[in-house]
N, C-alpha and C positions, 0 to 999 in steps of 0.2 A: 504493500499499500503507501511504503515511503516512495519508494523508486516512481510510481505513476503520479504521488503526489508533487515528487522534484521535475518531475517531465512536464507537467503540468505548468508548473510555477517557468519552468525555459521558453516554453511553448507561449506565456501571454506576455514575459518581458523579454527577451531576445526580440532586438530589432533588426531588420533585414542585414543589413551587414553584422552586423552579433553568429548570425547564423552565418552566412557567407563566410566567416575566419572559424567558425564553429569545430573543432577534433572532436568528432564522435567515433565513440569503438564500441562493437557488438560484445553484447553483457554476457557475462563468463555464463553464466543459468543458462542463456540462450541458446535455444536448437533449431537447426533445421531439419524438417522431415519429409522426406520425398516417397510418394506411395505408385510403383509403378504393375503396371497389367501387360499381360505375354498379349502378343495380337502377334497377324501372320508375317510382319514385317520384325518380329524380336521382341524382347522389352522397350517397354515406352512408359516415362513418366505421364503420371494420371495427375497428381497434385502434387506443391510444392507446398509446407505450407513454416511457416518462424513460430511458435512457442516456446514458452515458458514451464517448463513442466514444477509440478509445487507451487505455481504462483496463481494468479488472476487468470483464468481460461479466457485470452481473449490471442485468439490463433489470426496472423495475418495467412491468407492466400496470395503468393504470389509467382510469379513466368520466370522461364529461363533467363528472358534480358532483365527484369527488375534484380533477378536472383546476382546480376552479376557484378552490379550498381548495390547493391545489398553490400555485396564480398569487399571491397573501395570502403563502407566505415568501420578500418582497422585502427581509427588512434593518430595515426599519419598525415594524412589528408586533408581542407576544408573540403568544406560542399562545396567552396566553389570551384576545386581542384575537382571534385568528385563530378561536379555538373557537366566543367569544359569534358573529362574520362568520355560522361554522359553521352556529349551529344557526338564524340568522332564515334563511338562505338556503335553505337543506332541512328547515324550519318541525320541525325535530325538538328533543329536550328537551334542556337543560345536556347530563346526563348521559352522554347519546350519543353528543352532541357532541364534548364534553370523550375520552370515550371510543376513539371513532374519530381523531381529532384529535393526539393521545397517539402512536395505534399509528400513524397515517402518518409524525406528526414521527421518530418511533424507527424506522421503516425507510429514511425517506433520510435522516436520519444516517448512521447503520448504510450505506447505500449511496455513501455520498457524494455525494449529489447535493443537501442542502442543507448548510450548512456557520453555525459564530456568526460574525454579522453584526461587524466591527470596531466595536470601541468608539467611540462619539461624542466629538470631542472640541470644546472648547469653546474658541474665537478669536475673541481683542477686538479 
């Protein structure tokens, strides 16, 4: 519940610039489950879901292209970088990629599937 409340705080308080500079990472307890079925041409994916076992059940059903974007939420990429990479991979305009990635990021944060990356520390 605390993660969801933190997610709602981020969604309500982040400005567009905050979102673009945010480095988000996949939550350690979030998992991706994939169901496959045997078809005439072999095993084919029938569904891909992001879930958090043991948490409030709010699965996010995604397709393979969205899954590739989700993989970029590794704590090292800013949302701006994810938008740029998504535009290239999907061959869509920057505005369309921005819209899709903002929607995805907010949904992932809302459900606790991604969290803000820990601030970087400089060690000498």
